[in-house]
N, C-alpha and C positions, 0 to 999 in steps of 0.2 A: 816684587823683586827682593831677594834676600840681602841683608846687609853683610858687608865683608869688612874685615879689618884693613885699615890703611893708615898711613903716617901723615896725612894732610890735616893740619890743625886749622879749622875755619874760625874766623873772628867776626864780630860785629861791633859797630861803634859804641863806645862807652856812653850810656845814657846821661851820666853825671860826672863829666871830666873835670868840673870845677872844684870837686872835693876829693879828699882821700877817703876811701872805704875799702874794706877787705872782703874778698870773695874766698870761700873755702870750700874744698872738695875732699871727699874721702872715697877711695876706691878699694874696698876690702877683698876684692876677688882678683887682684893682679896675679898673673902667672908669667914666668919666663922659664927657660931651661938653664941648669947648671952647665957651663961650658966644659967642665971637666968630666962629668958623668953622664950628661944628658937627662938627668933626673929632673922632674918639675920642681921649681922653687915657687913658693906662695908668699905674697906680701900684701900689706895694706899700703897703698900709696896715698899720702896726704899732700894736698897742694893748697897754699894760701898765697894770695897776691893782692896787690893794690894796683888796679888798672890805671893806665894813663889814657891813650886814645882809644884802645881796643879791649874787648873782652873775648874770652874763648867761648865757642858755641859747644854745649855739653855733649851732643851726640857725636861730634867730631872727636872730642876728647875721649869718649868711651871707645870709639873705633881705633883711635890712636893707641890707647893703652892695651887694647885687645891685640894689636899687631905684634906685641912682644911674646905672645903665648908660645910660639914655636922657635924663638930665637935663643941661642945660647949666649949668655952675657953674665958678667960678674955683677954682683949687687951695686958696687960702687959705680961701675960704668953705666948701668941702666939708669940709676937715679940721677946721675950727672947729665946723661943724654936727655932725659925727660926735661930737666931744668933748662938745658941749652935750647931745646926745641921750643919750649914755651917762651923763653926770652926772645928768641928770634922771631916768633910769630906775634907776640904781644907788646914787646918793648915796655914791660910794666915798670911802674915806679919801684916795686918791691915784689920779690918772689921767693917762696920758700917751698921746697919739695922734700918730703921725708919718705924713704923707702923703709918700711918696718917689716922685715923679713921673718918668716916663721923659723922655728928652731930647725937646724939641719946639722947632723953630726954632733949634736949636743951643744951647738953654738947658735945664739940668736944674734942677728945683725940688724942694726938700725943705721941708716946713712942719711944725713941731713945736709941739704944744699941751700945756700942763700945767695940771692942777687939783689943788689941795690943799684938803681939808675944813677949814673955819675952826674 
């Protein structure tokens, strides 16, 4: 059965919840569409987080990121949405998401989002 993109982020129990440690991901093939022109936007999405009770399962993260491929969205909106969805799924102690978008119209955009557990 072929895999298809979806927005369900699956998790598993943190194997070492007694300590702080960082998990980092880099997705250099992220794509979405410019909501103004419909042209593709390409980015590297960087995610770093300190888990609390849960960790994100990697295949679900891949399918989640893939789900944006045909969606028109601004760089700021998609980076914040990724952060919000990860916070909702994981409730991490700390989360950082960076959307490093390729040059478009002579302008390079980098959007950085941070979340700290209260």
